[in-house]
N, C-alpha and C positions, 0 to 999 in steps of 0.2 A: 504494500500500500504506500504510494508516494504522497507527497504533501498536498497535491491538488485534490486528494480524496480523503483528507483527514476528517472532513465533515460528513462522512457517509451517513451518519445518523443524526446530523445536525447541520450547522452552517457550513457552507462550502468555502474553500480557499479561493480567493480571487486571483485573477491573472497577474496582478501586481500586489506587493505587500508594502507596508510603510515601515521603514526603519527609523526608529525614534531617537537614536543615540544623539544626533546633532542638536536635539531640542534641549539637551541638558549639559553637554560637555564637548570639548575638543575643538569646536569651530566657532570662533568669534563670540560676541554677546548674543544672548537669546532672549526672546520675549515670551513669557509664560502664557499670557492670554492668547497670543497668536499661535503658540504651539497647541494649546487646547482647541482653538478654533480650527486649526489644520487637521487635527485628529478627527474632529467632528465632521469636517468637510470630506475627509477620506472615507469615513464610514457611510456618509450620505451618498457618496459616489459609488458605493458598492465594494470598496476595499475592506476586506475582512481580516487580513493578517497584520497584526501589530507586533513588531519585533523590538526587544529591549535586552538589557543585561543588568543584573543586580548591582554591578559595579559601575554603571554609568552615573557619574557624579555621586557615587556612594549611596545609591538608592533613590536619588532624586527622580530619575527617569521613570522608575516603576511607580512612584507616588504621583507623578504627572499623568501617566496613563490611567492610574486608578481614579484620579480626579476627573479626567476626561470621560471615562466610562460611566462614572456615577452621574455625570451631568448629561449624558447622551440619552436620546429616547430609548425606551425599553427594547423596542424591536431591533434597533441598531446595536445596542449593548449585547443582546443575545446572539447576534451574528458575529461578534468579534472573536477572533482566535488570537491568543497571546502566546508568543514564543519568547522564552527567557533563557539567556546564557548565564552561567554561574561559574564560580571557581577562582576568579582572579582575586588576588590578595593585594590590598592597598593599605597605606598608612594615613595618618591624619593630614600629612602634607600632600596627599594625592599621588605619592610615588608607588610604583609597582614592585611587588616582592614575590612573584611566583604564582603558582596555581595549586589548588587543593582539591583533589578528587577522591579523598577517602570517603567511604560510605557514611560515616558519622557527619562529615562536613556536608555531604550532599543533602542529607536530611535537614541539617541546620540551615543551609542556604535556602532550601525550599520553604521552610517555615517562615522565614523573614520575607521572602518574596510574596507568598500568599497574603501576608498581612499588609504589606505595602501596596499591593495591587488591589486589595479588597475583593478578592475572588475566592471561590472555594476549590478551584483547580487551575492548573497551568496546562495549556493545550499542548505545547511542545517544550520540553526541558532538555538542556544540553550543557555540557561543560564547554567553556569558551576555548580552552586549549587543553590538550592532554597533560595531565600531571605526570612528569617523567618518573616519579617515585611510586606511582600506583598503577597497576595493570588496568587497561581500559575495561577489562571484564568486570573488575570490582566496581568501577564507577558506574558503568551501564547497569550492572546488577542492582545497585542501590536505587537507580532511577526506576528500574523495573518493579522494585518493591513499592515505590511511590505510586506507580500505575495500579498495582494490585489494590492499594488502599484508597484509590480514587483521588489522590492529590494531584496526579499528573495523568494526562490522557495519552500522550505519545512521546517516544524517545527520539531525540535528535542528536546529531553530532555537529562539530564545528571545526573547520580547518584541520582535518585529518587526512592522511594518505590512504592509498588503496588497501594496504595490508591491515591498517587499523580498522578500516571500514569492515573488512571481512571478519576480523576478530570480534568486533562489536556485534555484528549481525548474527554471529554464531551464538552469542550470549542471550540476546533478546531481539524482538522485532524492532528495526530502525525505520522510522518514517521519513527522515529527512536529513540531509547534510547541508549546513550553511557554510558557504565558502565564497571567496572573492572570485568574481567572473565578470569580465568586461572585454571590450575590444582590445584593451592594452594589458589585460591580465588573463591569459588564456591557458595557464598551466594545467588546468584540470582536464584538458581535452585528451591528453596522452593516456593516462592510466585511471584517473579518478572517475571521470564521467562514464567510461565504459564499465567500470566496476559498479557504480550506483545503478546503472541501467540493467546490468545483469541481475542485480539483487532486488530490483524494484524499489529503489530508494530515490526520493525526489531531491531536488536541489533548490534551496533558496539562495539566490545570488546577491551578495552585497557588493558595494563598490561599483555598481554598474556605470556610474559616471566618474569613477576613480577620484572620489572626494572632491568633485567639482572640476577636476583637471580637464575632462573631456565633455564638460557641460556646455561649452560655448560661451560661458560667462566669465571665465577666469582670464584676466588680462596679463600681459607680459610685465607690466610695471607695478602690479599689485604688491603691497607690502603686508605681510602676515604678522599678527601679534605673536609674542613669544610663547603664549600658552595655546596657540593654535597648533594642532597636531601636524598640519602640513608644513609648518616652519621647520620641522625636523625630518620631513619625509624626503628621501633621496630623489623622488621624481619631481619634486618642486624646487630643486636646488640648481642654481647656475645654468650651466650648459644643458643639463638634463631637462630643465624646465623649458628652455627655448626649443630644444629638439622636440619635446612632447607637444608643445603648442604648434609647432610646424605640422605635426600629424593632425591636430585639431583643425588647422586651416585647410588641410586637404579634405578632411571630413566635411567641413562646412560647405565646400563646393558641391558635394553630393547632396547634402541636406537642402541647400538653396535650389538645386535642380528639381527637387521634389516638393518644394514649397513648404518645408517643415523646418524645425529647429535642429541644431546639432544634438541637443539633449534627447529630443524625441527620436532621432535617428539612432543614437547609441543605445537607448532603451529598447527600441524596436528590434535592433540587431540581437540583443540578448533574448528577447521574446521569440525570435525566429529560430533559436537553437533547439527548441523542443518544448512540448507541452508539460514535460516533467520539470521544467525550470521556471521558478517564480522570481522575477527580479524584485529586489527591495529598493524602493525609491527613498532617498534620504531627504525629502522635501521638509523644510522647516517653516515654510509659509504657504498660505493658500495660493499665492501666485505661482510658486514653483510647483506645487501639487497639480494645479491645473495644467501647466505645461507638460508635466510628466504623464498625466493621464491621457494627454493627446497622443502619446505613443501607441495607445491601443487602437487608434484609427489609422496608423501608418502600415501600409502593406509593402513589403520588400520583395520584389521579384528577383529572378536569377541575375538579371542585369544590374539591379541595385546592389545585390550582395557582392557581385564581382567588383563593382566600383568601390564599395566600402572596403573590401579586402585589398584592393590596390592602394587606396588612400591610407589605410592603417593595417599593414601586414601583421601577421602573427609575430609576436616577440619583437615588435619594432620599438617598443617603449624604452626609454633610457632611464636607468636607475631601478633599484629594488622597490617593492611596494611598501616595505616597512624599513625603519632603521635597523642596522645590523643586529643590535641586541634583541629586538623583537623577532627578527627572522629566526633566531635560534629556537624560539618556542613553537615554530610552525611545523607540526608533524606532516602537514600536507606538502612540504617542500622536500621531504626525504623519501 
């Protein structure tokens, strides 16, 4: 059962999901009222999947989603499916100190998430990164126990490689893998995507606009705040940035030819990769949400796909997708 069928006995997963991380952390200042309004607009437009992490601004993002759900009409609230990542350890200064996938920690993290979200169950629960000191079988087994008790509906994975996917799936049914996938982040195509398709596991693709890099809105002279994640991301640095924005300029020519935006083209490309892939859009405002939803009306034929491939060939991006220290935690890269 892949993620598009999670709601077989209830709400269905929409073609696009809303990634809510940017509403609380990592990217510039945020407006709480606009964030809530954007979540409501997404639900009204038929978006059902809301994605968060318990460590996004140390619980703030979960509380924001909980607030938005409480204020939403009952029908929309009942259609919402919440996906939560857990396991990242942080200190009061906001620094990162590893991941905890021990069964006792899994239960502890879940208890706090349920409280902050104000829900009686989490629809998809997954560790954000594999704990290198805990076998994935133990972590997944602990989530499976939460499923049996009704606290969690489905088990997910995040940023794991093909071998880990197989080990996890041998332990308990896995509904979904969340992983970065975009025109300039196509590493899953070699081994990971064939594995998930073999096992019937869906994909929620985050970073479909590469943190705004291929949105068409990022300018060459933009200055990023020190606490903006992108200020430390290799793809946004120096010559890497200029090279990557050259790719965006080439993509813009394709988008202009179709009368759509660069962002819509990039999202539509991910949508074209298969019905088992649900792109997460990181819209923080209703304006950006509306633009992203427009991708659902974009049809890419073979000529369009060939033009996009020529504009942004696989592996054409300059720079890693995370700083070196964070890359070390990505099981999906191994």
